[in-house]
PDB file of the backbone (N, CA, C, O) and the ligand in Angstrom, with CONECT records:
HET     ZN  A 101       1
ATOM      1  N   MET A   1     -13.874  15.611   5.014  1.00  0.00           N
ATOM      2  CA  MET A   1     -13.272  15.564   3.627  1.00  0.00           C
ATOM      3  C   MET A   1     -12.910  14.118   3.284  1.00  0.00           C
ATOM      4  O   MET A   1     -12.552  13.314   4.145  1.00  0.00           O
ATOM      5  N   PRO A   2     -13.021  13.828   1.990  1.00  0.00           N
ATOM      6  CA  PRO A   2     -12.699  12.447   1.541  1.00  0.00           C
ATOM      7  C   PRO A   2     -11.170  12.193   1.629  1.00  0.00           C
ATOM      8  O   PRO A   2     -10.324  13.083   1.544  1.00  0.00           O
ATOM      9  N   ILE A   3     -10.922  10.903   1.806  1.00  0.00           N
ATOM     10  CA  ILE A   3      -9.473  10.510   1.837  1.00  0.00           C
ATOM     11  C   ILE A   3      -9.173   9.781   0.535  1.00  0.00           C
ATOM     12  O   ILE A   3      -9.890   8.861   0.142  1.00  0.00           O
ATOM     13  N   TYR A   4      -8.130  10.196  -0.107  1.00  0.00           N
ATOM     14  CA  TYR A   4      -7.703   9.534  -1.304  1.00  0.00           C
ATOM     15  C   TYR A   4      -6.414   8.724  -1.069  1.00  0.00           C
ATOM     16  O   TYR A   4      -5.575   9.096  -0.249  1.00  0.00           O
ATOM     17  N   ARG A   5      -6.278   7.627  -1.794  1.00  0.00           N
ATOM     18  CA  ARG A   5      -5.081   6.829  -1.659  1.00  0.00           C
ATOM     19  C   ARG A   5      -4.305   6.975  -2.904  1.00  0.00           C
ATOM     20  O   ARG A   5      -4.878   6.964  -3.994  1.00  0.00           O
ATOM     21  N   TYR A   6      -3.022   7.112  -2.795  1.00  0.00           N
ATOM     22  CA  TYR A   6      -2.116   7.133  -3.907  1.00  0.00           C
ATOM     23  C   TYR A   6      -1.073   6.049  -3.845  1.00  0.00           C
ATOM     24  O   TYR A   6      -0.608   5.656  -2.775  1.00  0.00           O
ATOM     25  N   GLU A   7      -0.721   5.579  -5.015  1.00  0.00           N
ATOM     26  CA  GLU A   7       0.434   4.565  -5.056  1.00  0.00           C
ATOM     27  C   GLU A   7       1.263   4.971  -6.181  1.00  0.00           C
ATOM     28  O   GLU A   7       0.818   5.563  -7.164  1.00  0.00           O
ATOM     29  N   ARG A   8       2.526   4.625  -6.007  1.00  0.00           N
ATOM     30  CA  ARG A   8       3.553   4.818  -7.020  1.00  0.00           C
ATOM     31  C   ARG A   8       3.292   4.063  -8.237  1.00  0.00           C
ATOM     32  O   ARG A   8       2.951   2.883  -8.159  1.00  0.00           O
ATOM     33  N   LYS A   9       3.434   4.678  -9.401  1.00  0.00           N
ATOM     34  CA  LYS A   9       3.222   3.966 -10.612  1.00  0.00           C
ATOM     35  C   LYS A   9       4.228   2.826 -10.817  1.00  0.00           C
ATOM     36  O   LYS A   9       3.875   1.745 -11.287  1.00  0.00           O
ATOM     37  N   LYS A  10       5.463   3.088 -10.460  1.00  0.00           N
ATOM     38  CA  LYS A  10       6.430   2.132 -10.467  1.00  0.00           C
ATOM     39  C   LYS A  10       7.017   1.841  -9.117  1.00  0.00           C
ATOM     40  O   LYS A  10       7.985   2.483  -8.707  1.00  0.00           O
ATOM     41  N   PRO A  11       6.434   0.856  -8.395  1.00  0.00           N
ATOM     42  CA  PRO A  11       6.706   0.739  -6.926  1.00  0.00           C
ATOM     43  C   PRO A  11       8.190   0.543  -6.625  1.00  0.00           C
ATOM     44  O   PRO A  11       8.670   1.024  -5.599  1.00  0.00           O
ATOM     45  N   ALA A  12       8.924  -0.148  -7.489  1.00  0.00           N
ATOM     46  CA  ALA A  12      10.297  -0.394  -7.216  1.00  0.00           C
ATOM     47  C   ALA A  12      11.061   0.885  -7.205  1.00  0.00           C
ATOM     48  O   ALA A  12      12.126   0.891  -6.587  1.00  0.00           O
ATOM     49  N   ALA A  13      10.680   1.918  -7.779  1.00  0.00           N
ATOM     50  CA  ALA A  13      11.471   3.147  -7.819  1.00  0.00           C
ATOM     51  C   ALA A  13      11.021   4.160  -6.821  1.00  0.00           C
ATOM     52  O   ALA A  13      11.582   5.254  -6.760  1.00  0.00           O
ATOM     53  N   GLY A  14      10.010   3.832  -6.020  1.00  0.00           N
ATOM     54  CA  GLY A  14       9.420   4.813  -5.059  1.00  0.00           C
ATOM     55  C   GLY A  14      10.236   4.992  -3.806  1.00  0.00           C
ATOM     56  O   GLY A  14      11.129   4.197  -3.513  1.00  0.00           O
ATOM     57  N   CYS A  15       9.935   6.019  -3.080  1.00  0.00           N
ATOM     58  CA  CYS A  15      10.492   6.213  -1.728  1.00  0.00           C
ATOM     59  C   CYS A  15       9.589   5.391  -0.779  1.00  0.00           C
ATOM     60  O   CYS A  15       8.506   4.986  -1.203  1.00  0.00           O
ATOM     61  N   PRO A  16       9.986   5.127   0.484  1.00  0.00           N
ATOM     62  CA  PRO A  16       9.244   4.353   1.395  1.00  0.00           C
ATOM     63  C   PRO A  16       7.712   4.798   1.540  1.00  0.00           C
ATOM     64  O   PRO A  16       6.820   3.981   1.770  1.00  0.00           O
ATOM     65  N   ARG A  17       7.514   6.031   1.400  1.00  0.00           N
ATOM     66  CA  ARG A  17       6.136   6.523   1.532  1.00  0.00           C
ATOM     67  C   ARG A  17       5.212   6.033   0.345  1.00  0.00           C
ATOM     68  O   ARG A  17       4.155   5.442   0.568  1.00  0.00           O
ATOM     69  N   CYS A  18       5.651   6.300  -0.872  1.00  0.00           N
ATOM     70  CA  CYS A  18       4.796   6.014  -1.927  1.00  0.00           C
ATOM     71  C   CYS A  18       4.901   4.563  -2.414  1.00  0.00           C
ATOM     72  O   CYS A  18       4.025   4.103  -3.146  1.00  0.00           O
ATOM     73  N   ARG A  19       5.919   3.860  -2.037  1.00  0.00           N
ATOM     74  CA  ARG A  19       6.062   2.479  -2.365  1.00  0.00           C
ATOM     75  C   ARG A  19       4.905   1.690  -1.748  1.00  0.00           C
ATOM     76  O   ARG A  19       4.309   0.835  -2.404  1.00  0.00           O
ATOM     77  N   GLU A  20       4.609   1.970  -0.544  1.00  0.00           N
ATOM     78  CA  GLU A  20       3.560   1.348   0.232  1.00  0.00           C
ATOM     79  C   GLU A  20       2.154   1.895  -0.050  1.00  0.00           C
ATOM     80  O   GLU A  20       1.136   1.290   0.285  1.00  0.00           O
ATOM     81  N   GLY A  21       2.160   3.070  -0.681  1.00  0.00           N
ATOM     82  CA  GLY A  21       0.922   3.789  -0.841  1.00  0.00           C
ATOM     83  C   GLY A  21       0.690   4.682   0.316  1.00  0.00           C
ATOM     84  O   GLY A  21       1.091   4.376   1.439  1.00  0.00           O
ATOM     85  N   PHE A  22       0.050   5.781   0.067  1.00  0.00           N
ATOM     86  CA  PHE A  22      -0.220   6.721   1.161  1.00  0.00           C
ATOM     87  C   PHE A  22      -1.561   7.357   0.997  1.00  0.00           C
ATOM     88  O   PHE A  22      -2.072   7.374  -0.123  1.00  0.00           O
ATOM     89  N   GLU A  23      -2.186   7.896   2.050  1.00  0.00           N
ATOM     90  CA  GLU A  23      -3.467   8.461   1.996  1.00  0.00           C
ATOM     91  C   GLU A  23      -3.386   9.909   2.280  1.00  0.00           C
ATOM     92  O   GLU A  23      -2.625  10.345   3.144  1.00  0.00           O
ATOM     93  N   VAL A  24      -4.209  10.711   1.520  1.00  0.00           N
ATOM     94  CA  VAL A  24      -4.174  12.185   1.694  1.00  0.00           C
ATOM     95  C   VAL A  24      -5.648  12.570   1.793  1.00  0.00           C
ATOM     96  O   VAL A  24      -6.485  12.118   1.012  1.00  0.00           O
ATOM     97  N   THR A  25      -5.938  13.421   2.785  1.00  0.00           N
ATOM     98  CA  THR A  25      -7.251  14.021   2.908  1.00  0.00           C
ATOM     99  C   THR A  25      -7.273  15.240   1.973  1.00  0.00           C
ATOM    100  O   THR A  25      -6.475  16.166   2.112  1.00  0.00           O
ATOM    101  N   GLN A  26      -8.169  15.211   1.060  1.00  0.00           N
ATOM    102  CA  GLN A  26      -8.263  16.347   0.123  1.00  0.00           C
ATOM    103  C   GLN A  26      -9.701  16.745  -0.084  1.00  0.00           C
ATOM    104  O   GLN A  26     -10.599  15.904  -0.030  1.00  0.00           O
ATOM    105  N   SER A  27      -9.920  17.993  -0.316  1.00  0.00           N
ATOM    106  CA  SER A  27     -11.199  18.459  -0.771  1.00  0.00           C
ATOM    107  C   SER A  27     -11.571  17.974  -2.123  1.00  0.00           C
ATOM    108  O   SER A  27     -10.677  17.804  -2.953  1.00  0.00           O
ATOM    109  N   ILE A  28     -12.803  17.738  -2.415  1.00  0.00           N
ATOM    110  CA  ILE A  28     -13.258  17.264  -3.740  1.00  0.00           C
ATOM    111  C   ILE A  28     -12.797  18.251  -4.804  1.00  0.00           C
ATOM    112  O   ILE A  28     -12.541  17.896  -5.955  1.00  0.00           O
ATOM    113  N   LYS A  29     -12.700  19.529  -4.361  1.00  0.00           N
ATOM    114  CA  LYS A  29     -12.369  20.602  -5.302  1.00  0.00           C
ATOM    115  C   LYS A  29     -10.877  20.592  -5.657  1.00  0.00           C
ATOM    116  O   LYS A  29     -10.474  21.147  -6.679  1.00  0.00           O
ATOM    117  N   ASP A  30     -10.043  19.942  -4.786  1.00  0.00           N
ATOM    118  CA  ASP A  30      -8.551  19.901  -5.010  1.00  0.00           C
ATOM    119  C   ASP A  30      -8.276  19.009  -6.215  1.00  0.00           C
ATOM    120  O   ASP A  30      -8.992  18.037  -6.457  1.00  0.00           O
ATOM    121  N   ALA A  31      -7.249  19.345  -6.955  1.00  0.00           N
ATOM    122  CA  ALA A  31      -6.797  18.550  -8.026  1.00  0.00           C
ATOM    123  C   ALA A  31      -6.114  17.289  -7.444  1.00  0.00           C
ATOM    124  O   ALA A  31      -5.497  17.320  -6.379  1.00  0.00           O
ATOM    125  N   ALA A  32      -6.253  16.217  -8.177  1.00  0.00           N
ATOM    126  CA  ALA A  32      -5.511  14.922  -7.692  1.00  0.00           C
ATOM    127  C   ALA A  32      -4.037  15.150  -7.732  1.00  0.00           C
ATOM    128  O   ALA A  32      -3.541  15.836  -8.626  1.00  0.00           O
ATOM    129  N   LEU A  33      -3.335  14.609  -6.812  1.00  0.00           N
ATOM    130  CA  LEU A  33      -1.855  14.616  -6.840  1.00  0.00           C
ATOM    131  C   LEU A  33      -1.301  13.880  -8.022  1.00  0.00           C
ATOM    132  O   LEU A  33      -1.819  12.828  -8.399  1.00  0.00           O
ATOM    133  N   ALA A  34      -0.280  14.397  -8.603  1.00  0.00           N
ATOM    134  CA  ALA A  34       0.322  13.677  -9.744  1.00  0.00           C
ATOM    135  C   ALA A  34       1.691  13.124  -9.329  1.00  0.00           C
ATOM    136  O   ALA A  34       2.238  12.213  -9.952  1.00  0.00           O
ATOM    137  N   THR A  35       2.235  13.734  -8.214  1.00  0.00           N
ATOM    138  CA  THR A  35       3.558  13.352  -7.786  1.00  0.00           C
ATOM    139  C   THR A  35       3.604  13.099  -6.262  1.00  0.00           C
ATOM    140  O   THR A  35       2.810  13.679  -5.521  1.00  0.00           O
ATOM    141  N   CYS A  36       4.522  12.245  -5.795  1.00  0.00           N
ATOM    142  CA  CYS A  36       4.688  12.029  -4.370  1.00  0.00           C
ATOM    143  C   CYS A  36       5.296  13.262  -3.741  1.00  0.00           C
ATOM    144  O   CYS A  36       6.272  13.824  -4.239  1.00  0.00           O
ATOM    145  N   PRO A  37       4.678  13.684  -2.598  1.00  0.00           N
ATOM    146  CA  PRO A  37       5.198  14.860  -1.937  1.00  0.00           C
ATOM    147  C   PRO A  37       6.653  14.716  -1.432  1.00  0.00           C
ATOM    148  O   PRO A  37       7.387  15.689  -1.256  1.00  0.00           O
ATOM    149  N   ASP A  38       7.012  13.451  -1.215  1.00  0.00           N
ATOM    150  CA  ASP A  38       8.380  13.211  -0.582  1.00  0.00           C
ATOM    151  C   ASP A  38       9.454  13.131  -1.725  1.00  0.00           C
ATOM    152  O   ASP A  38      10.477  13.813  -1.666  1.00  0.00           O
ATOM    153  N   CYS A  39       9.195  12.299  -2.742  1.00  0.00           N
ATOM    154  CA  CYS A  39      10.291  12.050  -3.685  1.00  0.00           C
ATOM    155  C   CYS A  39       9.979  12.641  -5.049  1.00  0.00           C
ATOM    156  O   CYS A  39      10.864  12.697  -5.903  1.00  0.00           O
ATOM    157  N   GLY A  40       8.744  13.086  -5.282  1.00  0.00           N
ATOM    158  CA  GLY A  40       8.362  13.713  -6.556  1.00  0.00           C
ATOM    159  C   GLY A  40       8.143  12.718  -7.705  1.00  0.00           C
ATOM    160  O   GLY A  40       8.072  13.072  -8.882  1.00  0.00           O
ATOM    161  N   GLY A  41       8.043  11.483  -7.293  1.00  0.00           N
ATOM    162  CA  GLY A  41       7.787  10.411  -8.377  1.00  0.00           C
ATOM    163  C   GLY A  41       6.285  10.406  -8.816  1.00  0.00           C
ATOM    164  O   GLY A  41       5.396  10.867  -8.100  1.00  0.00           O
ATOM    165  N   ALA A  42       6.093   9.915  -9.909  1.00  0.00           N
ATOM    166  CA  ALA A  42       4.701   9.871 -10.422  1.00  0.00           C
ATOM    167  C   ALA A  42       3.819   8.907  -9.634  1.00  0.00           C
ATOM    168  O   ALA A  42       4.159   7.732  -9.493  1.00  0.00           O
ATOM    169  N   VAL A  43       2.685   9.395  -9.120  1.00  0.00           N
ATOM    170  CA  VAL A  43       1.764   8.521  -8.366  1.00  0.00           C
ATOM    171  C   VAL A  43       0.398   8.513  -9.048  1.00  0.00           C
ATOM    172  O   VAL A  43       0.066   9.405  -9.829  1.00  0.00           O
ATOM    173  N   ALA A  44      -0.394   7.469  -8.727  1.00  0.00           N
ATOM    174  CA  ALA A  44      -1.711   7.397  -9.357  1.00  0.00           C
ATOM    175  C   ALA A  44      -2.691   7.230  -8.278  1.00  0.00           C
ATOM    176  O   ALA A  44      -2.378   6.566  -7.291  1.00  0.00           O
ATOM    177  N   LYS A  45      -3.871   7.782  -8.377  1.00  0.00           N
ATOM    178  CA  LYS A  45      -4.915   7.657  -7.337  1.00  0.00           C
ATOM    179  C   LYS A  45      -5.558   6.278  -7.500  1.00  0.00           C
ATOM    180  O   LYS A  45      -5.884   5.849  -8.607  1.00  0.00           O
ATOM    181  N   THR A  46      -5.727   5.603  -6.374  1.00  0.00           N
ATOM    182  CA  THR A  46      -6.408   4.330  -6.402  1.00  0.00           C
ATOM    183  C   THR A  46      -7.731   4.470  -5.628  1.00  0.00           C
ATOM    184  O   THR A  46      -7.909   5.310  -4.746  1.00  0.00           O
ATOM    185  N   PRO A  47      -8.645   3.569  -6.039  1.00  0.00           N
ATOM    186  CA  PRO A  47      -9.959   3.628  -5.322  1.00  0.00           C
ATOM    187  C   PRO A  47      -9.844   3.474  -3.830  1.00  0.00           C
ATOM    188  O   PRO A  47      -9.218   2.553  -3.306  1.00  0.00           O
ATOM    189  N   VAL A  48     -10.512   4.471  -3.134  1.00  0.00           N
ATOM    190  CA  VAL A  48     -10.436   4.388  -1.647  1.00  0.00           C
ATOM    191  C   VAL A  48     -11.119   3.159  -1.122  1.00  0.00           C
ATOM    192  O   VAL A  48     -10.683   2.605  -0.113  1.00  0.00           O
ATOM    193  N   VAL A  49     -12.232   2.684  -1.799  1.00  0.00           N
ATOM    194  CA  VAL A  49     -12.898   1.545  -1.284  1.00  0.00           C
ATOM    195  C   VAL A  49     -11.957   0.347  -1.149  1.00  0.00           C
ATOM    196  O   VAL A  49     -11.969  -0.353  -0.137  1.00  0.00           O
ATOM    197  N   ALA A  50     -11.170   0.130  -2.146  1.00  0.00           N
ATOM    198  CA  ALA A  50     -10.186  -0.960  -2.170  1.00  0.00           C
ATOM    199  C   ALA A  50      -9.206  -0.854  -0.979  1.00  0.00           C
ATOM    200  O   ALA A  50      -8.847  -1.859  -0.365  1.00  0.00           O
ATOM    201  N   ALA A  51      -8.797   0.354  -0.679  1.00  0.00           N
ATOM    202  CA  ALA A  51      -7.830   0.491   0.352  1.00  0.00           C
ATOM    203  C   ALA A  51      -8.454   0.165   1.739  1.00  0.00           C
ATOM    204  O   ALA A  51      -7.819  -0.493   2.564  1.00  0.00           O
ATOM    205  N   VAL A  52      -9.668   0.619   1.978  1.00  0.00           N
ATOM    206  CA  VAL A  52     -10.376   0.425   3.176  1.00  0.00           C
ATOM    207  C   VAL A  52     -10.663  -1.073   3.415  1.00  0.00           C
ATOM    208  O   VAL A  52     -10.512  -1.571   4.531  1.00  0.00           O
ATOM    209  N   GLY A  53     -11.066  -1.756   2.384  1.00  0.00           N
ATOM    210  CA  GLY A  53     -11.343  -3.155   2.480  1.00  0.00           C
ATOM    211  C   GLY A  53     -10.097  -4.068   2.622  1.00  0.00           C
ATOM    212  O   GLY A  53     -10.249  -5.252   2.922  1.00  0.00           O
ATOM    213  N   ARG A  54      -8.986  -3.589   2.432  1.00  0.00           N
ATOM    214  CA  ARG A  54      -7.741  -4.451   2.399  1.00  0.00           C
ATOM    215  C   ARG A  54      -7.136  -4.503   3.859  1.00  0.00           C
ATOM    216  O   ARG A  54      -6.084  -3.923   4.132  1.00  0.00           O
ATOM    217  N   SER A  55      -7.813  -5.183   4.721  1.00  0.00           N
ATOM    218  CA  SER A  55      -7.203  -5.331   6.005  1.00  0.00           C
ATOM    219  C   SER A  55      -6.166  -6.463   6.038  1.00  0.00           C
ATOM    220  O   SER A  55      -6.098  -7.299   5.137  1.00  0.00           O
ATOM    221  N   GLN A  56      -5.405  -6.455   7.055  1.00  0.00           N
ATOM    222  CA  GLN A  56      -4.381  -7.502   7.166  1.00  0.00           C
ATOM    223  C   GLN A  56      -4.964  -8.947   7.192  1.00  0.00           C
ATOM    224  O   GLN A  56      -4.399  -9.884   6.627  1.00  0.00           O
ATOM    225  N   ALA A  57      -6.121  -9.067   7.876  1.00  0.00           N
ATOM    226  CA  ALA A  57      -6.768 -10.379   7.965  1.00  0.00           C
ATOM    227  C   ALA A  57      -7.228 -10.903   6.604  1.00  0.00           C
ATOM    228  O   ALA A  57      -7.045 -12.076   6.277  1.00  0.00           O
ATOM    229  N   ASN A  58      -7.814 -10.030   5.840  1.00  0.00           N
ATOM    230  CA  ASN A  58      -8.244 -10.334   4.477  1.00  0.00           C
ATOM    231  C   ASN A  58      -7.052 -10.792   3.640  1.00  0.00           C
ATOM    232  O   ASN A  58      -7.111 -11.770   2.895  1.00  0.00           O
ATOM    233  N   PHE A  59      -6.020 -10.070   3.795  1.00  0.00           N
ATOM    234  CA  PHE A  59      -4.823 -10.373   3.029  1.00  0.00           C
ATOM    235  C   PHE A  59      -4.255 -11.773   3.362  1.00  0.00           C
ATOM    236  O   PHE A  59      -3.835 -12.529   2.485  1.00  0.00           O
ATOM    237  N   ASP A  60      -4.266 -12.069   4.662  1.00  0.00           N
ATOM    238  CA  ASP A  60      -3.734 -13.317   5.168  1.00  0.00           C
ATOM    239  C   ASP A  60      -4.585 -14.484   4.610  1.00  0.00           C
ATOM    240  O   ASP A  60      -4.047 -15.508   4.186  1.00  0.00           O
ATOM    241  N   ASP A  61      -5.965 -14.301   4.619  1.00  0.00           N
ATOM    242  CA  ASP A  61      -6.852 -15.331   4.114  1.00  0.00           C
ATOM    243  C   ASP A  61      -6.668 -15.546   2.664  1.00  0.00           C
ATOM    244  O   ASP A  61      -6.697 -16.685   2.198  1.00  0.00           O
ATOM    245  N   ARG A  62      -6.474 -14.467   1.908  1.00  0.00           N
ATOM    246  CA  ARG A  62      -6.228 -14.553   0.517  1.00  0.00           C
ATOM    247  C   ARG A  62      -4.958 -15.317   0.177  1.00  0.00           C
ATOM    248  O   ARG A  62      -4.898 -16.170  -0.709  1.00  0.00           O
ATOM    249  N   ALA A  63      -3.930 -14.934   0.969  1.00  0.00           N
ATOM    250  CA  ALA A  63      -2.605 -15.544   0.685  1.00  0.00           C
ATOM    251  C   ALA A  63      -2.691 -17.022   0.970  1.00  0.00           C
ATOM    252  O   ALA A  63      -2.173 -17.830   0.199  1.00  0.00           O
ATOM    253  N   LYS A  64      -3.338 -17.394   2.068  1.00  0.00           N
ATOM    254  CA  LYS A  64      -3.448 -18.786   2.434  1.00  0.00           C
ATOM    255  C   LYS A  64      -4.218 -19.569   1.437  1.00  0.00           C
ATOM    256  O   LYS A  64      -3.776 -20.641   1.026  1.00  0.00           O
ATOM    257  N   SER A  65      -5.365 -19.076   1.022  1.00  0.00           N
ATOM    258  CA  SER A  65      -6.162 -19.808  -0.037  1.00  0.00           C
ATOM    259  C   SER A  65      -5.445 -19.894  -1.350  1.00  0.00           C
ATOM    260  O   SER A  65      -5.701 -20.801  -2.141  1.00  0.00           O
ATOM    261  N   ALA A  66      -4.539 -18.956  -1.601  1.00  0.00           N
ATOM    262  CA  ALA A  66      -3.772 -19.011  -2.845  1.00  0.00           C
ATOM    263  C   ALA A  66      -2.584 -19.941  -2.714  1.00  0.00           C
ATOM    264  O   ALA A  66      -1.852 -20.163  -3.678  1.00  0.00           O
ATOM    265  N   GLY A  67      -2.389 -20.495  -1.496  1.00  0.00           N
ATOM    266  CA  GLY A  67      -1.330 -21.473  -1.314  1.00  0.00           C
ATOM    267  C   GLY A  67      -0.042 -20.869  -0.911  1.00  0.00           C
ATOM    268  O   GLY A  67       0.984 -21.549  -0.953  1.00  0.00           O
ATOM    269  N   PHE A  68      -0.030 -19.680  -0.538  1.00  0.00           N
ATOM    270  CA  PHE A  68       1.272 -19.071  -0.086  1.00  0.00           C
ATOM    271  C   PHE A  68       1.386 -19.344   1.462  1.00  0.00           C
ATOM    272  O   PHE A  68       0.415 -19.507   2.202  1.00  0.00           O
ATOM    273  N   SER A  69       2.682 -19.370   1.841  1.00  0.00           N
ATOM    274  CA  SER A  69       2.978 -19.450   3.226  1.00  0.00           C
ATOM    275  C   SER A  69       3.405 -18.103   3.702  1.00  0.00           C
ATOM    276  O   SER A  69       3.980 -17.320   2.946  1.00  0.00           O
ATOM    277  N   LYS A  70       3.134 -17.825   4.936  1.00  0.00           N
ATOM    278  CA  LYS A  70       3.525 -16.480   5.501  1.00  0.00           C
ATOM    279  C   LYS A  70       4.690 -16.785   6.471  1.00  0.00           C
ATOM    280  O   LYS A  70       4.638 -17.649   7.346  1.00  0.00           O
ATOM    281  N   LEU A  71       5.732 -15.993   6.225  1.00  0.00           N
ATOM    282  CA  LEU A  71       6.913 -16.137   7.047  1.00  0.00           C
ATOM    283  C   LEU A  71       6.983 -14.860   7.847  1.00  0.00           C
ATOM    284  O   LEU A  71       6.883 -13.755   7.313  1.00  0.00           O
ATOM    285  N   LYS A  72       7.164 -15.048   9.194  1.00  0.00           N
ATOM    286  CA  LYS A  72       7.323 -13.966  10.135  1.00  0.00           C
ATOM    287  C   LYS A  72       8.836 -13.787  10.382  1.00  0.00           C
ATOM    288  O   LYS A  72       9.552 -14.707  10.778  1.00  0.00           O
ATOM    289  N   ARG A  73       9.250 -12.601  10.135  1.00  0.00           N
ATOM    290  CA  ARG A  73      10.678 -12.386  10.301  1.00  0.00           C
ATOM    291  C   ARG A  73      11.018 -12.199  11.828  1.00  0.00           C
ATOM    292  O   ARG A  73      10.509 -11.306  12.506  1.00  0.00           O
ATOM    293  N   LEU A  74      11.887 -13.083  12.293  1.00  0.00           N
ATOM    294  CA  LEU A  74      12.208 -13.019  13.757  1.00  0.00           C
ATOM    295  C   LEU A  74      13.497 -12.189  13.964  1.00  0.00           C
ATOM    296  O   LEU A  74      13.649 -11.551  15.006  1.00  0.00           O
ATOM    297  N   GLY A  75      14.330 -12.192  13.081  1.00  0.00           N
ATOM    298  CA  GLY A  75      15.573 -11.448  13.210  1.00  0.00           C
ATOM    299  C   GLY A  75      16.385 -11.633  11.940  1.00  0.00           C
ATOM    300  O   GLY A  75      15.873 -12.035  10.895  1.00  0.00           O
ATOM    301  N   LYS A  76      17.682 -11.322  12.070  1.00  0.00           N
ATOM    302  CA  LYS A  76      18.480 -11.351  10.885  1.00  0.00           C
ATOM    303  C   LYS A  76      18.644 -12.755  10.388  1.00  0.00           C
ATOM    304  O   LYS A  76      19.326 -13.574  11.005  1.00  0.00           O
ATOM    305  N   GLY A  77      17.986 -13.048   9.213  1.00  0.00           N
ATOM    306  CA  GLY A  77      18.159 -14.390   8.654  1.00  0.00           C
ATOM    307  C   GLY A  77      17.318 -15.446   9.267  1.00  0.00           C
ATOM    308  O   GLY A  77      17.417 -16.609   8.876  1.00  0.00           O
ATOM    309  N   GLU A  78      16.430 -15.074  10.282  1.00  0.00           N
ATOM    310  CA  GLU A  78      15.602 -16.071  10.939  1.00  0.00           C
ATOM    311  C   GLU A  78      14.149 -15.803  10.604  1.00  0.00           C
ATOM    312  O   GLU A  78      13.693 -14.664  10.699  1.00  0.00           O
ATOM    313  N   TYR A  79      13.417 -16.831  10.215  1.00  0.00           N
ATOM    314  CA  TYR A  79      12.019 -16.759   9.888  1.00  0.00           C
ATOM    315  C   TYR A  79      11.275 -17.818  10.547  1.00  0.00           C
ATOM    316  O   TYR A  79      11.785 -18.925  10.721  1.00  0.00           O
ATOM    317  N   GLU A  80      10.031 -17.522  10.944  1.00  0.00           N
ATOM    318  CA  GLU A  80       9.143 -18.492  11.534  1.00  0.00           C
ATOM    319  C   GLU A  80       8.029 -18.658  10.556  1.00  0.00           C
ATOM    320  O   GLU A  80       7.435 -17.677  10.109  1.00  0.00           O
ATOM    321  N   LYS A  81       7.730 -19.911  10.209  1.00  0.00           N
ATOM    322  CA  LYS A  81       6.632 -20.163   9.249  1.00  0.00           C
ATOM    323  C   LYS A  81       5.336 -20.174  10.077  1.00  0.00           C
ATOM    324  O   LYS A  81       5.186 -20.923  11.042  1.00  0.00           O
ATOM    325  N   GLN A  82       4.411 -19.304   9.647  1.00  0.00           N
ATOM    326  CA  GLN A  82       3.141 -19.159  10.412  1.00  0.00           C
ATOM    327  C   GLN A  82       2.085 -20.083   9.914  1.00  0.00           C
ATOM    328  O   GLN A  82       1.250 -20.509  10.712  1.00  0.00           O
ATOM    329  N   TYR A  83       2.054 -20.426   8.661  1.00  0.00           N
ATOM    330  CA  TYR A  83       1.170 -21.475   8.161  1.00  0.00           C
ATOM    331  C   TYR A  83       1.665 -21.889   6.811  1.00  0.00           C
ATOM    332  O   TYR A  83       1.078 -22.769   6.182  1.00  0.00           O
TER     333      TYR A  83
HETATM  334 ZN    ZN A 101       7.757   8.951  -2.851  1.00  0.00          ZN2+
END
């Protein structure tokens, strides 16, 4: 069965599950979800291809080439700059 990815329409208002986006295995015949199963907030289906291609490595490369630095959180108030 295909996997569909859903994301909160307003990420700031979502619960931990839909704020990050979540995946649901659904039959093609099933209707798309309109709300998050956890908090009931409005969610939108996003293309599965995009979700599959978005690995952490790709994200790091994109962030780096865009000039962002990545900070790794070491503990409370402590960050290590990774690049
Ligand atoms: Zn939610």
